[in-house]
KOLDO-870774 format. One record per residue (C-alpha): residue in one letter; residue number from 1; x, y, z. Coordinates in pm, 1 decimal, decimal comma. Layout:
BEGIN
atom kolvex=A; kolba=NUM; x=X; y=Y; z=Z
...
END
This chain:
BEGIN
atom kolvex=M; kolba=1; x=-1284,5; y=139,3; z=2811,7
atom kolvex=A; kolba=2; x=-1583,2; y=-0,2; z=2629,9
atom kolvex=R; kolba=3; x=-1652,9; y=339,9; z=2479,6
atom kolvex=C; kolba=4; x=-1299,7; y=358,4; z=2354,4
atom kolvex=D; kolba=5; x=-1328,8; y=11,5; z=2198,1
atom kolvex=A; kolba=6; x=-1660,2; y=105,3; z=2032,0
atom kolvex=Q; kolba=7; x=-1500,2; y=424,5; z=1888,1
atom kolvex=S; kolba=8; x=-1200,6; y=225,9; z=1762,3
atom kolvex=A; kolba=9; x=-1432,3; y=-32,2; z=1600,5
atom kolvex=A; kolba=10; x=-1631,3; y=248,2; z=1434,2
atom kolvex=L; kolba=11; x=-1314,1; y=410,0; z=1309,6
atom kolvex=R; kolba=12; x=-1186,8; y=81,9; z=1162,5
atom kolvex=R; kolba=13; x=-1520,9; y=17,6; z=982,9
atom kolvex=S; kolba=14; x=-1510,8; y=376,3; z=843,6
atom kolvex=C; kolba=15; x=-1149,4; y=333,2; z=722,4
atom kolvex=C; kolba=16; x=-1242,1; y=6,2; z=558,7
atom kolvex=R; kolba=17; x=-1528,6; y=163,7; z=372,7
atom kolvex=R; kolba=18; x=-1306,7; y=437,1; z=251,3
atom kolvex=L; kolba=19; x=-1034,8; y=199,1; z=148,4
atom kolvex=R; kolba=20; x=-1278,8; y=-21,2; z=-48,9
atom kolvex=F; kolba=21; x=-1414,8; y=294,1; z=-220,4
atom kolvex=F; kolba=22; x=-1066,8; y=412,9; z=-314,2
atom kolvex=G; kolba=23; x=-962,7; y=52,4; z=-416,8
atom kolvex=G; kolba=24; x=-1247,6; y=39,3; z=-669,1
atom kolvex=F; kolba=25; x=-1127,4; y=349,7; z=-843,7
atom kolvex=H; kolba=26; x=-762,9; y=240,7; z=-822,6
atom kolvex=D; kolba=27; x=-850,0; y=-96,7; z=-976,8
atom kolvex=Y; kolba=28; x=-1042,3; y=77,0; z=-1258,0
atom kolvex=A; kolba=29; x=-750,7; y=306,4; z=-1324,2
atom kolvex=H; kolba=30; x=-511,7; y=15,3; z=-1360,9
atom kolvex=G; kolba=31; x=-768,1; y=-181,7; z=-1562,9
atom kolvex=T; kolba=32; x=-778,1; y=104,4; z=-1822,9
atom kolvex=E; kolba=33; x=-402,1; y=64,7; z=-1869,1
atom kolvex=I; kolba=34; x=-426,2; y=-286,4; z=-2023,0
atom kolvex=A; kolba=35; x=-298,8; y=-285,6; z=-2376,7
atom kolvex=P; kolba=36; x=-542,4; y=-426,2; z=-2634,5
atom kolvex=A; kolba=37; x=-299,7; y=-718,4; z=-2724,6
atom kolvex=V; kolba=38; x=-265,5; y=-825,3; z=-2358,8
atom kolvex=S; kolba=39; x=-490,0; y=-1086,8; z=-2197,7
atom kolvex=P; kolba=40; x=-680,1; y=-929,7; z=-1904,5
atom kolvex=A; kolba=41; x=-642,4; y=-1247,6; z=-1703,2
atom kolvex=N; kolba=42; x=-264,6; y=-1249,2; z=-1748,8
atom kolvex=Y; kolba=43; x=-241,4; y=-883,6; z=-1672,7
atom kolvex=S; kolba=44; x=-452,0; y=-928,0; z=-1358,6
atom kolvex=A; kolba=45; x=-244,8; y=-1224,2; z=-1246,2
atom kolvex=G; kolba=46; x=80,6; y=-1027,7; z=-1288,7
atom kolvex=F; kolba=47; x=-63,2; y=-724,4; z=-1109,9
atom kolvex=L; kolba=48; x=-176,0; y=-942,1; z=-817,2
atom kolvex=L; kolba=49; x=165,0; y=-1121,8; z=-802,1
atom kolvex=A; kolba=50; x=359,8; y=-791,5; z=-814,7
atom kolvex=S; kolba=51; x=139,3; y=-648,4; z=-542,5
atom kolvex=A; kolba=52; x=185,3; y=-954,0; z=-318,6
atom kolvex=L; kolba=53; x=564,4; y=-948,7; z=-370,1
atom kolvex=L; kolba=54; x=574,7; y=-583,0; z=-280,7
atom kolvex=L; kolba=55; x=359,4; y=-619,2; z=29,5
atom kolvex=G; kolba=56; x=545,2; y=-932,4; z=137,1
atom kolvex=S; kolba=57; x=888,7; y=-776,8; z=96,5
atom kolvex=G; kolba=58; x=774,9; y=-466,3; z=286,4
atom kolvex=A; kolba=59; x=657,1; y=-689,6; z=575,3
atom kolvex=V; kolba=60; x=983,9; y=-879,5; z=577,7
atom kolvex=L; kolba=61; x=1195,6; y=-563,5; z=567,6
atom kolvex=E; kolba=62; x=990,5; y=-400,5; z=838,2
atom kolvex=G; kolba=63; x=1033,3; y=-709,8; z=1059,3
atom kolvex=A; kolba=64; x=1407,4; y=-708,9; z=997,0
atom kolvex=I; kolba=65; x=1472,4; y=-349,9; z=1090,9
atom kolvex=R; kolba=66; x=1210,9; y=-313,0; z=1366,1
atom kolvex=G; kolba=67; x=1470,0; y=-358,1; z=1641,8
atom kolvex=I; kolba=68; x=1731,8; y=-134,5; z=1484,5
atom kolvex=S; kolba=69; x=1617,1; y=231,1; z=1549,9
atom kolvex=A; kolba=70; x=1908,0; y=389,1; z=1350,9
atom kolvex=M; kolba=71; x=1812,2; y=177,3; z=1043,3
atom kolvex=S; kolba=72; x=1453,7; y=293,5; z=1078,9
atom kolvex=R; kolba=73; x=1570,9; y=654,2; z=1075,6
atom kolvex=V; kolba=74; x=1792,3; y=597,5; z=771,4
atom kolvex=F; kolba=75; x=1499,5; y=435,6; z=581,7
atom kolvex=G; kolba=76; x=1258,6; y=710,1; z=702,5
atom kolvex=G; kolba=77; x=1498,7; y=981,1; z=583,2
atom kolvex=G; kolba=78; x=1535,2; y=803,7; z=252,5
atom kolvex=I; kolba=79; x=1166,4; y=781,6; z=201,4
atom kolvex=A; kolba=80; x=1128,8; y=1150,9; z=292,1
atom kolvex=L; kolba=81; x=1398,0; y=1247,4; z=34,5
atom kolvex=V; kolba=82; x=1235,8; y=1039,2; z=-240,5
atom kolvex=G; kolba=83; x=901,1; y=1194,0; z=-158,6
atom kolvex=A; kolba=84; x=1049,0; y=1540,3; z=-182,9
atom kolvex=A; kolba=85; x=1223,3; y=1465,4; z=-506,3
atom kolvex=L; kolba=86; x=895,4; y=1334,5; z=-652,7
atom kolvex=F; kolba=87; x=714,8; y=1640,6; z=-535,2
atom kolvex=F; kolba=88; x=958,0; y=1875,9; z=-701,6
atom kolvex=V; kolba=89; x=1012,3; y=1688,6; z=-1026,6
END
């Protein structure tokens, strides 16, 4: 059991490092999208607010449909269809 916990902790640390690395490049990419006439502080505040709203609404929606397996399947199928459409477009 202790070995499993240690492996799990090592995996979490590894994933966190990779996410921070990816996040740095992701932030840089969005930072280069700022128009010259826009305040970087306002752009960053709007970006953070939009991200918080998306994450929060996703958590609320997930909590609302957790007990309804049919709803989960419908949303999962919808996500798969949108992903396929984006792939082929």
